[in-house]
DOMAR-754318 format. One line per 8 residues: number of its first residue (from 1); their letters; for each residue x, y, z of N, C-alpha, C, O, CB. Coordinates in pm, whole numbers, plus 50000, padded with zeros to 5 digits. Each point is the difference from the previous one (the first is absolute). Glycine has a CB too. Layout:
BEGIN
NUM> a> X:Y:Z:X:Y:Z:X:Y:Z:X:Y:Z:X:Y:Z | ...
//
This chain:
BEGIN
1> mssgtvvv> 88566:79008:95167:49927:49944:49887:50029:49851:49988:50116:49959:50006:49891:50262:49876 | 49891:49700:50101:50013:49855:49995:50040:49951:49862:49959:50055:49898:49872:49929:50283 | 50250:49911:49818:50041:49938:49875:49917:49876:49969:50021:49937:49896:50209:50150:50140 | 49678:49877:50050:49919:49881:49980:49959:49942:50133:50026:50057:50106:50091:49897:49678 | 49817:49931:50208:49949:49934:50119:50051:49857:50007:50002:49929:49900:49795:50216:50096 | 50244:49815:50123:50045:49864:50026:49913:49943:50111:49980:50065:50103:50259:49987:49823 | 49710:49827:50053:49925:49929:50104:50093:49898:50063:50071:49927:49930:49708:50106:49948 | 50222:49963:50255:50082:49906:50074:49906:49918:50089:49931:50054:50086:50273:50101:49911
9> vcesergr> 49795:49714:49980:49912:49912:50077:50078:49882:50055:50104:49960:49947:49700:50110:49911 | 50142:49875:50249:50062:49881:50058:49895:49912:50064:49888:50041:50027:50324:50086:50012 | 49829:49752:49985:49926:49906:50083:50083:49995:50127:50116:49959:49996:49781:49901:49808 | 50046:50181:50308:50078:50010:50123:49920:49950:50118:49886:50042:50022:50239:50151:49884 | 49935:49717:50170:49932:49947:50117:50046:50069:50128:49919:50028:50089:50059:49755:49794 | 50153:50245:50127:50053:50059:50121:50054:50141:49981:50061:50055:50091:49993:49717:49983 | 49925:50286:49809:50041:50137:49978:50137:50019:49938:50038:50113:49969:49820:49939:50218 | 50218:49840:49796:50134:50016:49942:49991:50046:49855:50070:50093:49960:50019:49730:50193
17> assvtdaa> 49826:50112:49769:49986:50043:49860:49937:50139:49994:50030:50077:49909:49946:49682:50017 | 49937:50272:50169:49943:50136:50004:50106:50104:50028:49986:50115:49956:49798:49789:50123 | 50322:50060:49991:50111:50093:50022:50065:50036:49867:50047:50113:49982:49993:49791:50246 | 49962:50002:49678:50054:50026:49867:49910:50099:49927:50049:50092:49934:50056:49677:50057 | 49763:50213:50018:49910:50091:49930:50016:50143:50053:49995:50095:49923:49843:49716:50037 | 50180:50203:50170:50019:50133:50058:50130:50063:49952:50004:50117:49963:49864:49813:50238 | 50240:49992:49801:50130:50050:49953:49994:50033:49850:50058:50099:49956:50060:49765:50222 | 49812:50053:49745:49987:50025:49856:49921:50128:49975:50037:50079:49914:49974:49673:50042
25> rdairerg> 49881:50268:50118:49920:50122:49985:50087:50123:50018:49994:50094:49921:49802:49785:50163 | 50286:50121:50020:50087:50114:50027:50101:50020:49888:50022:50113:49955:49949:49849:50291 | 50092:49930:49709:50100:50009:49893:49938:50046:49868:50060:50078:49927:50071:49741:50185 | 49749:50134:49860:49930:50039:49876:49967:50149:50003:50024:50072:49903:49878:49696:50076 | 50044:50278:50131:49963:50142:50012:50123:50091:49996:49994:50110:49945:49805:49823:50188 | 50312:50022:49927:50123:50079:49996:50050:50019:49857:50073:50095:49971:49986:49819:50256 | 49902:49996:49683:50043:50007:49861:49896:50064:49909:50010:49993:49877:50125:49804:50164 | 49764:50267:50020:49903:50078:49924:49882:49923:49944:49928:50053:49915:50258:50090:50031
33> featvgvi> 49793:49736:50098:49887:49919:49954:49895:49994:50110:50030:50020:50118:50121:49843:49732 | 49727:50111:50110:49893:49972:50095:50008:49853:50038:50045:49918:49920:49805:50265:49983 | 50108:49783:50217:50003:49861:50045:49870:49964:50069:49949:50075:50083:50301:49937:49943 | 49697:49872:49938:49886:49940:50070:50051:49870:50059:50056:49918:49927:49769:50189:49917 | 50157:49873:50286:50052:49880:50065:49892:49932:50082:49903:50062:50043:50324:50041:49965 | 49791:49767:50013:49909:49926:50084:50018:49850:49987:50083:49952:49924:49759:50234:50057 | 50079:49743:50095:49998:49854:49990:49905:49962:49887:49914:50078:49961:50137:49894:50288 | 49967:49907:49698:49927:49962:49880:49848:50010:50016:49929:50027:49903:50260:49822:50042
41> edvavsti> 49761:50129:50174:49855:50005:50021:49945:50142:49992:49880:50019:49977:50141:49778:50165 | 50065:50303:49877:49954:50137:50012:50025:50089:49877:49950:50112:49995:50089:49861:50244 | 50037:49978:49663:50032:50081:49883:49910:49958:49885:50002:49884:49958:50239:50145:50118 | 49681:50063:49873:49906:49970:49891:50075:49964:49872:50099:50065:49964:49732:50089:50140 | 50122:49745:49829:50060:49957:49873:50000:50115:49900:50093:50012:49921:49830:49751:50121 | 49975:50322:49961:49994:50114:49907:50114:50098:50024:50045:50066:49906:49707:49909:50084 | 50297:50035:50133:50113:50087:50032:50125:49952:49926:50079:50081:49951:49822:49970:50276 | 50116:49819:49767:50116:49942:49932:49989:50020:49850:50100:50026:49932:49925:49804:50251
49> atadalia> 49855:50158:49765:49980:50015:49855:50042:50138:49952:50047:50013:49887:49765:49824:50126 | 50171:50266:50069:50034:50137:49957:50140:50044:50042:50043:50110:49964:49716:49943:50050 | 50313:49864:50061:50134:50036:50047:50103:49983:49889:49978:49927:49903:49958:50004:50329 | 50176:50137:49784:50111:49990:49906:50090:49881:50029:50070:49951:49911:49921:50295:50061 | 50009:49707:50154:50085:49888:50039:49941:49935:50124:49914:50057:50068:50292:50054:49834 | 49842:49769:50127:49952:49922:50112:50118:49935:50070:50091:49949:49936:49689:50008:49949 | 50218:50047:50248:50095:49927:50083:49918:49912:50091:49907:50049:50066:50271:50136:49924 | 49854:49685:50015:49918:49908:50079:50085:49888:50057:50099:49957:49939:49702:50097:49919
57> gcwmpgka> 50160:49900:50259:50074:49890:50059:49933:49943:50122:49892:50043:50042:50312:50058:49872 | 49863:49801:50142:49951:49933:50119:50118:49955:50085:50116:50017:49962:49676:49908:49915 | 50179:50019:50235:50102:49951:50091:50025:49852:49973:49918:49931:49940:50015:50239:50234 | 50182:49784:49871:50037:49861:49984:50010:49938:50139:50102:50016:50067:50022:50031:49715 | 49772:49883:50262:50008:49937:50131:50099:49883:49996:50020:49940:49895:49742:50128:50156 | 50298:49902:50061:50103:49897:50003:49951:49862:50033:50081:49908:50009:50069:50267:50054 | 49721:49807:49956:49955:49870:50045:49916:49923:49900:49973:49882:50022:50033:50212:50200 | 49953:49966:49670:49914:49932:49904:50077:49973:49871:50093:50074:49968:49704:50036:50131
65> pfgdepmq> 50167:49786:49828:50069:49972:49873:49960:50102:49893:49913:50084:50023:50095:49672:50036 | 50058:50235:49824:49967:50089:49889:49850:50000:49974:49932:49900:50021:50295:50059:49877 | 49723:50155:50057:49857:50009:49969:49916:50022:50123:49881:49968:49999:50158:49886:49807 | 50018:50200:50300:49929:50019:50126:49894:50109:49988:49979:50058:49894:50225:49867:50229 | 49731:50101:49988:49885:50091:50000:50024:50140:49945:49918:50047:49921:50009:49826:50269 | 50181:50197:49847:50016:50136:49944:50008:49996:49848:49943:50085:49932:50176:49986:50277 | 49951:49832:49738:50014:49988:49854:49865:49966:49937:49967:50052:49894:50273:49874:50133 | 49683:49987:50036:49868:49963:49946:49906:50120:49998:49930:50021:49902:50103:49745:50183
73> rmstwids> 49964:50312:50022:49914:50119:50005:50044:50102:49896:49917:50061:49933:50040:49900:50312 | 50174:50057:49742:50053:50096:49903:49966:49954:49857:49961:50082:49917:50226:49980:50242 | 49828:49810:49814:49970:49946:49866:49853:50021:49963:49969:50039:49888:50212:49791:50141 | 49731:50144:50065:49857:50021:49976:49973:50147:49970:49922:50032:49910:50022:49775:50242 | 50120:50281:49922:49982:50144:49978:50053:50040:49862:49933:50074:49928:50086:49967:50320 | 50098:49911:49714:50057:50032:49869:49905:49956:49889:49981:50071:49901:50252:49906:50192 | 49708:49905:49922:49907:49948:49900:49876:50088:49984:49933:49994:49897:50149:49777:50156 | 49888:50311:50047:49881:50087:49993:50028:50130:49926:49906:50076:49972:50016:49825:50243
81> leplegkp> 50203:50127:49753:50036:50127:49937:49959:50005:49854:49993:49898:49931:50197:50120:50227 | 49782:50103:49796:49981:50024:49857:50135:49978:49933:50103:50004:50068:49706:50163:49971 | 50195:49810:49829:50129:49985:49932:50089:50122:50028:49954:50114:49997:49937:49747:49822 | 50237:50113:50209:50093:50106:50038:50063:50072:49881:50064:50104:50017:49982:49766:50189 | 49938:50077:49676:50041:50066:49875:50140:50059:50005:50020:50116:49963:49743:49933:49998 | 50334:49873:50084:50140:50044:50001:50039:50087:50117:50113:50048:50004:49875:49938:49756 | 49923:50036:50334:50028:50085:50118:50123:49946:50074:50009:49879:50023:49744:50180:49999 | 50342:50028:50016:50115:49956:50079:49956:49949:50137:49917:50061:50067:50229:50105:49812
89> vgvfctyr> 49911:49721:50160:49965:49938:50128:50128:49966:50075:50093:49940:49945:49693:49966:49958 | 50218:50133:50222:50107:49958:50091:49943:49899:50096:49894:50021:50058:50225:50201:49923 | 49952:49667:50035:49955:49891:50087:50096:49990:50119:50121:50007:49983:49777:49867:49820 | 50047:50110:50316:50085:49983:50117:49950:49889:50090:49883:49962:49997:50176:50279:49992 | 50033:49709:50091:49969:49899:50101:50079:50036:50124:50122:50010:49996:49833:49808:49830 | 49975:50203:50286:50070:50029:50125:50035:49869:50069:49930:49900:49987:49948:50322:50037 | 50232:49782:50051:50043:49880:50071:50080:50038:50124:50044:50114:50014:49960:49757:49771 | 50013:50034:50301:50092:50010:50112:50057:49860:50018:49946:49904:49947:49927:50289:50167
97> ffphtfad> 50233:49795:49959:50063:49868:50018:49925:49919:50104:49953:50053:50101:50270:50044:49836 | 49766:49776:50035:49933:49906:50090:50102:49895:50040:50113:50001:49951:49660:50038:49940 | 50190:49870:50198:50097:49899:50044:50026:49893:49894:50003:49881:50032:49922:50161:50202 | 50093:49998:49644:50044:49909:49894:50105:50073:49918:50035:50113:50034:49739:49767:49958 | 50274:50063:49907:50116:50055:49930:49967:50124:49918:49886:50021:49957:50206:49751:50035 | 50010:50309:49987:49987:50117:49913:49965:49956:49859:49921:50065:49932:50244:50061:50210 | 49896:49764:49813:49973:49952:49864:49853:49971:49981:49944:50028:49894:50286:49874:50095 | 49705:50042:50112:49857:49972:49991:49921:50130:49988:49907:50009:49919:50125:49780:50215
105> tatrtaet> 50003:50311:49947:49931:50129:49995:50020:50065:49863:49904:50050:49941:50127:49978:50307 | 50092:49972:49702:50028:50061:49870:49923:49929:49889:49947:50065:49910:50281:50002:50171 | 49766:49801:49925:49928:49923:49900:49851:50031:50005:49936:50017:49897:50236:49802:50117 | 49775:50187:50106:49856:50023:50014:49959:50141:49959:49896:50017:49938:50102:49817:50246 | 50082:50267:49849:49965:50136:49956:50011:50010:49849:49915:50063:49936:50166:50031:50283 | 50022:49846:49722:50015:50003:49854:49883:49930:49932:49950:50046:49898:50300:49959:50128 | 49707:49885:50029:49886:49927:49944:49873:50085:50010:49922:50006:49904:50184:49774:50159 | 49872:50285:50050:49882:50085:50017:50003:50115:49898:49898:50028:49936:50093:49913:50309
113> ehlladrf> 50124:50124:49741:50013:50109:49903:49972:49951:49858:49931:50066:49922:50237:50046:50228 | 49887:49773:49816:49983:49944:49866:49851:49970:49973:49949:50032:49892:50284:49868:50119 | 49700:50040:50086:49858:49968:49982:49916:50126:49985:49910:50006:49916:50124:49785:50218 | 49995:50311:49947:49927:50126:49988:50027:50065:49864:49908:50048:49934:50104:49982:50316 | 50114:49972:49710:50035:50061:49871:49928:49928:49885:49946:50065:49911:50280:50003:50181 | 49774:49801:49911:49929:49924:49896:49852:50036:49996:49942:50015:49893:50222:49797:50134 | 49776:50201:50090:49858:50032:50009:49972:50138:49940:49905:50017:49923:50077:49840:50283 | 50101:50242:49830:49981:50135:49945:50025:50003:49850:49929:50069:49927:50139:50026:50294
121> esrggtia> 50031:49832:49732:50025:49994:49856:49882:49937:49927:49967:50040:49888:50280:49945:50156 | 49690:49916:50019:49883:49937:49936:49883:50097:49989:49910:49980:49918:50164:49799:50173 | 49926:50328:49991:49897:50104:49993:50045:50116:49912:49930:50101:49989:49991:49834:50241 | 50196:50053:49706:50047:50102:49908:50095:50102:50059:50033:50098:49934:49757:49870:49953 | 50255:50011:50237:50095:50093:50061:50142:49976:49950:50033:49891:49953:49822:50120:50249 | 50227:50092:49807:50141:49991:49966:50080:50009:50130:49997:50103:50068:49966:50002:49701 | 50107:49790:50265:50072:49997:50127:50124:50088:49991:50091:49976:49920:49824:49790:50126 | 50087:50337:50039:50113:50093:50004:50108:49950:50096:50119:50023:49979:49726:50167:49967
129> ikrsihvn> 50112:49741:50160:50093:49952:50103:49931:49897:50087:49879:50006:50022:50244:50215:49977 | 49955:49684:50051:49958:49907:50105:50099:50024:50114:50121:49999:49979:49780:49823:49858 | 50048:50198:50283:50088:50038:50110:49960:49930:50130:49885:50009:50042:50154:50213:49848 | 50056:49710:50172:49982:49947:50135:50034:50112:50097:50101:50068:49984:49954:49693:49945 | 49860:50257:50171:50021:50109:50095:50003:49943:50142:49900:49951:50051:49986:50213:49794 | 50232:49844:50216:50016:49953:50137:49935:50102:50094:50007:50121:49977:50209:49756:49965 | 49722:50074:50163:49928:50089:50091:50091:50101:50069:49951:50101:50052:49885:49716:49984 | 50294:50159:49967:50093:50095:50061:50057:50100:49900:50076:50089:50038:49981:49737:50128
137> sieadtva> 49907:50162:49705:50052:50094:49901:49888:50051:49908:50021:50021:49880:50202:49862:50128 | 49660:50136:50049:49883:50040:49922:50024:50132:49926:49970:50010:49881:49884:49871:50283 | 50198:50220:49904:50017:50131:49937:50089:49993:49876:49958:50042:49892:50013:50064:50332 | 50149:49843:49790:50095:49998:49889:49951:49910:49886:50006:50038:49883:50181:50003:50279 | 49764:49841:49872:49953:49907:49897:49878:50055:49926:49986:49980:49880:50102:49829:50255 | 49826:50260:49937:49880:50055:49938:50034:50115:49906:49938:50014:49894:49929:49919:50307 | 50229:50149:49834:50042:50109:49911:50050:49942:49868:49967:50051:49894:50093:50094:50305 | 50020:49749:49806:50050:49936:49878:49885:49944:49917:50001:50010:49877:50214:49933:50240
145> lveavleq> 49686:49999:49948:49881:49947:49933:49925:50113:49929:49967:49988:49882:50015:49829:50291 | 49993:50290:49897:49926:50114:49944:50075:50060:49882:49940:50026:49896:49961:50021:50331 | 50227:49976:49789:50077:50062:49892:49998:49916:49872:49988:50054:49890:50158:50052:50283 | 49865:49761:49842:49996:49912:49882:49866:50008:49929:49995:49997:49877:50168:49850:50234 | 49729:50163:49965:49867:50009:49939:49981:50136:49933:49952:50007:49887:49957:49835:50286 | 50129:50265:49896:49979:50134:49944:50081:50022:49873:49959:50078:49914:49997:50006:50315 | 50157:49850:49756:50078:50010:49876:49921:49950:49879:50028:50040:49887:50181:49930:50246 | 49694:49944:49892:49922:49940:49891:49872:50076:49969:49932:49968:49903:50162:49815:50163
153> vpaa> 49872:50319:50014:49878:50077:49978:50026:50099:49885:50095:50077:50005:49835:49899:50242 | 49985:50020:49650:50018:50094:49890:49988:50145:50047:49920:50030:50089:49989:49798:49754 | 50171:50260:50099:49994:50142:50036:49864:50058:49963:49942:49966:49897:50307:50055:50068 | 49702:50066:50122:49868:50061:49978:50005:50104:49893:49897:50062:49969:50046:49896:50265
//
């Protein structure tokens, strides 16, 4: 028996963020919830309007400055949503290390998460968690993301 529905969406160019949506789908279903997953272009806005919670994110490329393409596409998509009316939202950003410093990567993922969270809050969402997810720890990091969001879903 399902306790509700969670939509998990991402902006993904090379499939890394899509790996998070797949792991999230499995974790959500293991906890008795229904899950709808996909890339932002393929998930209907009406699906999000009827869901109990939303998890969304994008990747953080290492070569572009803040406000790069994944963030711009995600922001445009968020702006297209109906008001979220307090719906719990989990925000994630996938990353891997590039030939620059760890501090730069940590700063950039935190900035991406912050910008996404602000955007969702402006649409009426309640941020349950912001999570950076390294491509080598997708399973564990995604479970923590899912659990934080599901804690915020009202009991049926």
